[in-house]
C-alpha positions, 0 to 999 in steps of 0.5 A, spaced: 728 623 652 734 627 653 736 632 648 742 630 644 747 636 643 753 636 638 758 641 635 754 640 629 747 639 630 742 639 636 737 633 636 730 635 641 725 631 643 717 632 644 714 638 648 721 641 650 723 640 643 718 645 641 719 650 646 727 650 644 724 650 636 720 656 638 726 660 642 731 658 636 726 662 631 725 668 636 732 669 637 734 668 629 728 673 627 727 669 621 723 674 616 721 668 612 720 660 613 718 655 608 715 649 610 717 643 605 712 637 606 710 632 601 702 631 600 702 625 605 705 629 611 701 636 609 695 632 610 697 628 616 702 631 620 702 639 618 696 640 623 699 636 628 705 639 628 702 646 629 697 643 634 703 641 638 707 647 637 701 651 640 701 647 646 708 649 648 708 657 645 702 659 642 704 666 640 710 664 636 706 658 633 701 662 631 706 667 628 709 662 624 703 659 622 700 665 619 707 668 616 710 662 613 710 659 606 708 652 604 711 648 598 709 640 598 711 635 593 709 628 591 710 623 595 715 617 594 723 617 591 721 619 584 720 626 587 727 627 589 730 629 583 733 635 580 726 637 577 723 638 584 729 641 587 729 647 581 721 648 582 723 649 590 729 654 588 724 658 583 719 658 589 724 661 594 727 666 589 720 668 587 718 669 594 724 673 596 728 668 601 735 670 603 740 667 606 738 669 613 731 665 612 729 658 614 727 652 611 723 647 615 723 640 612 717 636 615 716 629 613 720 622 612 727 621 609 725 623 602 723 630 604 729 631 609 734 629 603 731 633 598 730 639 603 737 639 606 739 639 599 735 645 597 737 649 603 744 647 602 745 649 595 740 655 595 745 662 596 750 657 598 746 655 604 741 657 608 739 654 615 734 648 615 731 644 621 728 637 620 722 634 623 722 627 621 715 624 621 717 617 619 721 612 623 726 611 618 727 619 618 727 619 626 733 614 626 737 615 620 735 620 614 734 626 618 740 626 622 748 626 620 748 632 615 747 627 608 743 631 603 741 628 596 737 627 590 737 622 585 739 623 578 737 618 572 734 613 577 741 613 581 740 613 589 743 620 592 748 621 587 748 628 587 748 631 594 752 635 600 754 634 607 750 640 611 747 639 618 740 641 620 741 646 625 736 642 629 732 636 629 726 635 632 723 628 634 716 627 636 714 620 636 706 622 636 707 622 628 709 615 628 701 614 629 700 616 622 704 611 619 702 604 616 706 598 618 710 598 611 713 605 613 714 602 620 718 596 617 722 601 613 725 604 619 726 598 623 731 596 618 735 601 620 734 600 627 736 593 626 743 595 622 744 600 628 744 594 633 749 590 628 754 595 627 754 597 635 754 591 639 752 584 641 748 586 646 743 591 642 742 586 637 740 581 642 735 586 644 732 587 637 732 580 635 727 579 641 722 583 637 716 579 635 712 585 633 713 591 630 708 594 635 713 592 640 718 598 638 718 603 643 721 610 645 727 607 648 729 603 643 728 609 638 732 613 642 738 608 643 738 607 635 739 615 634 744 615 639 748 609 636 748 613 629 750 620 633 756 617 636 759 614 630 757 621 626 761 625 632 767 621 631 767 621 623 762 627 620 765 626 613 765 619 612 772 618 612 773 612 616 768 609 622 762 613 619 762 608 613 759 602 618 753 606 617 753 603 610 752 596 612 747 593 608 747 599 603 751 597 597 746 592 595 740 595 598 741 601 594 742 597 588 736 593 589 732 600 591 734 603 584 733 597 580 726 597 582 724 604 582 719 606 578 717 599 577 711 595 579 715 592 584 718 598 587 719 598 594 721 603 600 728 604 602 728 601 608 725 594 605 731 594 600 736 595 606 733 589 610 734 585 603 741 588 603 743 586 610 741 579 609 746 579 603 751 583 606 751 579 612 752 572 608 757 575 604 761 577 611 760 569 612 763 567 606 769 573 606 770 574 613 768 567 617 762 571 620 758 566 624 753 562 620 749 561 626 748 568 627 747 569 619 741 565 619 738 568 626 739 575 622 736 572 616 730 569 620 729 575 624 728 580 618 724 574 614 719 575 620 718 582 618 719 583 611 716 580 604 721 576 601 722 578 594 724 574 588 729 576 583 731 572 577 738 571 575 737 576 569 735 581 575 741 579 579 746 581 574 742 588 573 743 589 580 750 587 580 751 592 574 748 598 578 754 597 583 758 601 579 754 607 581 756 606 588 759 612 592 763 608 596 767 605 590 774 604 589 775 606 582 770 601 579 770 596 584 764 596 589 766 597 596 762 593 602 762 594 609 762 587 612 762 584 619 767 580 623 763 579 629 757 583 631 759 590 632 766 589 629 766 591 622 771 591 616 770 597 611 773 598 604 772 590 602 771 587 595 766 582 593 766 577 587 760 577 583 760 569 584 759 571 592 754 576 591 750 571 587 751 566 592 748 571 597 742 572 593 741 564 593 741 564 601 736 570 601 731 567 597 731 560 600 
C-alpha cells in the first residue's frame, strides 16, 4: 500500500511505515515518548509493534523500547472520560513531559480518541502518532484529526480537532481481533462505500464473510475518508458526509453504554446506517430496493437488537446532545442516491420510529 501524504498528516503502511517512524523519531530527537495502550493492546500488540519495528531499524527500536514510558487504561468506551484523561495528564506532568515530547497511541478507536485528546490539550498540544490496532481504528478513528472523550455517558461531547503527525497502519495487528471487532470496523467500510459511489457499494455488498475483507479494500476505504477530509478538514460541509449513520448510531451507543446490552461503536453505526437509509427513503425518495439490499447485507453480519417503544423514545431523546444539531433540532445526513448525500436534514419523530420498525422486521 502506497503512503498517503497530506498537508496535515501522513498515513504510512507496513515495513516502510516503520522505517519512516524511526526517521521521524530520530529527526525530532524526542527526549521522552509515552506509549498509550489499553490493557488488551498492551498484551496483544505492544510486543508485536516492537518486533516489527526492530526488523526495520533495530537500533532505534531498542532505544525507544528502553527509554519510553508506558501508560495503560482499561479497555472499552467507559475509559474514555475526563477522569482517565486526568490520570494521563498527571502521569505526563510527574514524569516531566514537555511540548517537544511525543505520545504514541497504540490501540483501537478509543485509544486514538483519548490519546489524541490528551495530547492536544497537554501544554496546549504536543505531537502524537496513532498506530491503530483495530479495523475501525485503521479505516476511521485514527484518521482525520478528531479527538474526543465522553462526558456523563454522552459520546465524544468534549474534544478537539488535532491531527496525528503520523498514522502507521500495520495489517498484522488485525490477526489479534475477534470477529466482533472486525465487524465493528466493517461498518465504517460500508458507510464509506455508500457515501462514495455505487461502484464501491457494489463491491462491498458482495462480501459474504468478514474473512473476505482484504488489504486492498481497507486501503480504498482509508482513501475515501482521506479524500473527504482533505476537502473539508474542519467539517463545514462535505466532511459531514462521514456522519452518515452516526446521528442515531451514537444515540444508540450512548443509550446502551454501561448496560448488559452494551455494544461496540461499529455495531451501533451498523444499526444507524439501516435507520438513516430508511429515513432517506422516507424523506428523499431514496431507492427502496437498495434500502432493502443495505439492510439485508448488514443483517448478514450483525445481530439484530430489539428495542422497546420506551427504549426508542429514550434514544430519540438523546439526539438533543448530538453535535450536528441546529439549535435543539437533530440534523441528519441522508442519501438521494448512493454517493449523493444531503447534509443538515431534519427528521420527524414518527419517521424515526418507522425506521426502527423497518430495522427490527
